[in-house]
Legacy VTK file of the C-alpha trace (Angstrom):
# vtk DataFile Version 3.0
C-alpha trace
ASCII
DATASET POLYDATA
POINTS 87 float
-67.532 -36.473 -48.415
-64.307 -37.871 -46.653
-61.488 -35.529 -45.675
-59.262 -36.020 -48.603
-62.299 -35.191 -50.868
-63.087 -32.157 -48.751
-59.510 -30.921 -49.445
-59.569 -31.343 -52.925
-62.860 -29.057 -52.856
-61.049 -26.616 -50.969
-58.126 -26.557 -53.414
-60.267 -26.359 -56.313
-62.278 -23.481 -54.975
-59.106 -21.902 -54.202
-57.494 -22.084 -57.597
-60.954 -20.888 -59.203
-60.631 -17.667 -56.626
-56.967 -17.365 -57.805
-57.864 -17.338 -61.641
-60.630 -14.851 -60.844
-58.662 -12.613 -58.750
-55.926 -12.244 -61.513
-58.439 -10.510 -63.729
-59.735 -8.253 -61.014
-58.712 -4.751 -60.908
-57.583 -4.483 -57.140
-54.317 -3.029 -58.051
-55.842 0.290 -59.666
-58.304 0.680 -56.733
-55.344 0.391 -54.196
-52.939 2.734 -56.103
-56.196 5.215 -56.301
-56.023 5.384 -52.543
-51.893 5.510 -52.531
-51.525 1.978 -51.518
-48.936 -0.251 -52.568
-47.052 -3.550 -51.655
-47.655 -7.289 -52.027
-50.185 -9.072 -49.837
-51.956 -5.891 -48.556
-55.097 -7.489 -49.301
-56.542 -10.516 -47.630
-59.442 -12.242 -48.939
-61.307 -14.962 -46.953
-63.912 -17.409 -48.375
-65.730 -19.937 -46.332
-67.705 -23.063 -46.986
-70.656 -23.781 -44.758
-70.791 -27.620 -44.570
-74.013 -27.712 -42.979
-75.730 -26.157 -46.148
-74.111 -28.602 -48.616
-76.375 -30.834 -50.955
-74.712 -33.470 -52.316
-76.015 -34.777 -55.652
-75.095 -37.879 -57.637
-71.946 -37.159 -59.785
-68.785 -38.638 -60.544
-66.975 -37.056 -57.596
-69.841 -38.086 -55.179
-70.425 -41.880 -56.516
-69.111 -43.478 -53.524
-71.552 -44.516 -50.508
-69.811 -42.215 -48.060
-71.204 -38.851 -48.341
-70.979 -37.756 -44.891
-69.480 -34.506 -44.498
-66.754 -34.256 -41.480
-68.937 -31.855 -38.875
-70.964 -29.030 -39.590
-68.279 -26.363 -39.323
-67.242 -23.648 -41.589
-64.110 -24.388 -43.755
-62.086 -21.119 -44.182
-60.071 -20.490 -47.238
-57.567 -17.612 -46.711
-55.979 -15.898 -49.596
-53.214 -13.317 -49.762
-53.842 -11.115 -52.977
-50.759 -10.494 -54.945
-50.987 -8.313 -58.506
-49.005 -10.922 -60.207
-50.501 -14.031 -59.698
-54.068 -13.830 -57.619
-53.953 -15.719 -54.445
-50.269 -16.219 -53.231
-49.067 -18.025 -50.262
LINES 1 88
87 0 1 2 3 4 5 6 7 8 9 10 11 12 13 14 15 16 17 18 19 20 21 22 23 24 25 26 27 28 29 30 31 32 33 34 35 36 37 38 39 40 41 42 43 44 45 46 47 48 49 50 51 52 53 54 55 56 57 58 59 60 61 62 63 64 65 66 67 68 69 70 71 72 73 74 75 76 77 78 79 80 81 82 83 84 85 86
């Protein structure tokens, strides 16, 4: 897996998280405790590259299946009620 493919994976995961968070009820929970404002909730997701097992799929059909390092890639997200993850 090259760095471009890894970036695409990160982007797709972040998009899926954002879609899920748009349907979440965090705003009601925060309001229950008197908390309001944008970007008050920060979520973090990580991908442990040392645990990835690559299967033969369309996205991994190339011969370069090496993952650059065995580190954890973090995806940060500031939650906004209007759009899920916002920058």
